[in-house]
N, C-alpha and C positions, 0 to 999 in steps of 0.2 A: 802529355795530352793525347788522348785517343783520337784517331782519325776515322772519318766516314769514308768507306770505300767508294760510295756512290757520288761523292762530291769532288770536284776539281779543286775548289778552294775550301779551306777549313775555317778561316777567320774572315769575318765581314765587319768592316769598321765605318763609322760615320762620326766625325768629331771625336769626342772622348768616350764614345760608346762602341761596344762591339759585341758580337755574338760568336761564340766558339763552341765546338762540340761539348755537350753537357759533361760537366766534371763530376766525378764521384765525390769529391770533397764538398760539393754543394748540396748533396742529397738531403741532409737534415734541415738546412735552411728551407729548401723546397718543400719538404714535408710540413714544416711549421707554417709556411705561408698557405699551403693548400688546406691545412686544417683550420686556419683562421678564416679562410675565404670559401669554405666548403659550400656556402649558400649559392654561389653562382657557378659551381663546377658540377660535372657529371660524376660525382663521387658521393656515395650514399652514407659514408661513415668516416670518422677521423682515421687517419693513417697511424700505424704504430711504427716504432723503430724496426720491428721485425718485418712488417709489410714493406717498408721502404728498402730495406736491405735486400729482401727477396726480389722486389721489382727491379732493382738495379742489377742484381746477379742474374736473374733469369730472362729479363726482357731487354733492358737497356744495353747490356754488354753485347748481346747478339746483333743489335742494330748496326754496329760499326762495320761489320764484315759482310753485310748483306748487299747484294746487287740492287735489290728493290725493297728497301725496308718499308714497313707500314707507317713508320714515323721517323722523323729526324729532329732530335731535340738539342737545344742549345742552352748554355748558361749565358745570361745577358749581363754584361759588365759595364760599370762606369768607373773609369780610371783604374781598371784591373780588379775591382771589387764586384762580386756577384750581387746584383740587386733584383734579379728576376730570372725567369727561365721560360722557354716556350719553343715553338717550332712548327713544323708541318706534320700534321697527324691525319689519320684516315687517308693516307695517300693512295690514290687510284692511278696506277702506272699505265693502265691501258688507255684511260680517258684523259690522262695527264692533268689531274686536279688534286687538290689537297685542302684540308681545313687548317686554319691558323689557330694555334693555341698560345696563350700568354698569361702569365701571372707574375706579379712583382711583390717585393717586400711590402708587407701590409702597412708598416709604419710610414713608408714613403708614398703609398697609394693615394691617400686623401688629398694631398696638395700637389702631387706631381704625376698623377696617373696619365693625364693627356699628353704631357711632354714625353714620357717614356713610351707610351703606346705608339706615338708618332715615330719615334726613333726605331722602336722594335719593328714596326710595320715596314719602314723603309729598308731596314736590314733584311727582313725575311723576304721581301720582294726580290732583293738581289739573289738570294738563295733560290727562290722558286723560279723566277723568270730568266735570270742571267745564267746561273749555274746549271739548274735542272731542266730548263726550257719547258716548264709546265705551262699548260694552256690557261688554267684558272685556279685562283685561290679564293677561299671563302672564310667567313666567320660564322659561327653558330652560337648565338648568345641568348640566354634567358633575358627577357626584357625587364631587367632589374637595375641596370647600370647605364643611365643616360649619357654618361661621360664618354662612352664608347663611340657614339654615333657622329659627333662633329668631326672627329679625327678621320673616321672612315670617309665621310663626305668630302673633307678637304683633300684627301689622297685619292679621289676619284673612284672609290668603291661605290657600287650601286646597290641600293636596297633591292634585293632580288626576291625575297619572300618573307612573309610573316606566317608562321604556323600558329594559328589561333589556339589559345588555351591548351598548349601542347605538353606542358610539364607541371607537375604538382609541386608547389612551393608554399610552405606554411599553411597547408590545408586549403590552398586556393590554386586554381590552374592559371598559369601565366603563359604569355606568348613567347615564342622563340623567333628571333629576328635573324635573317641571313643576309649578309652583305657579301658581294663578290667583286672581283677584279680579274680582267683577262689580260693576257700578255699583250704588250703594246699599247695599253690604255693608260 
């Protein structure tokens, strides 16, 4: 397992779930899920095997050794099996904030998204607030997936902003909703 230089802890666990530094072996599952769920991602075309290999080789591999990486990515595991991935992205080290990213196995998402979203958020809060001592974490979501919001509300995230008709989706502009949480809340 590769280790992030910036983290004191590498493994964060809650019940049978854990996040660990993103594993190279999970790259093609991640690519598959991203391609299946491209509608809610800031990704404008399907990824190819070549794209994914290149991304891991030129971007992900460098993150592990950086003092202040722009993102910290994790494989999300249930009983040792990767069922999703995500992390802290667009990290602003000066202002101590980051955006949360998460995607999971498409086959599990329909019936289990809220459960896994809750576990992932609890785990990523440990990374952000306990290990990194960030001030604020946020989500940036196209307003297409209402299952996101009840979990955020239950975990004391606040709806901080709605960017009206901000992104083009299926030839229509949709809102972007931003939820945030501050250290100690």
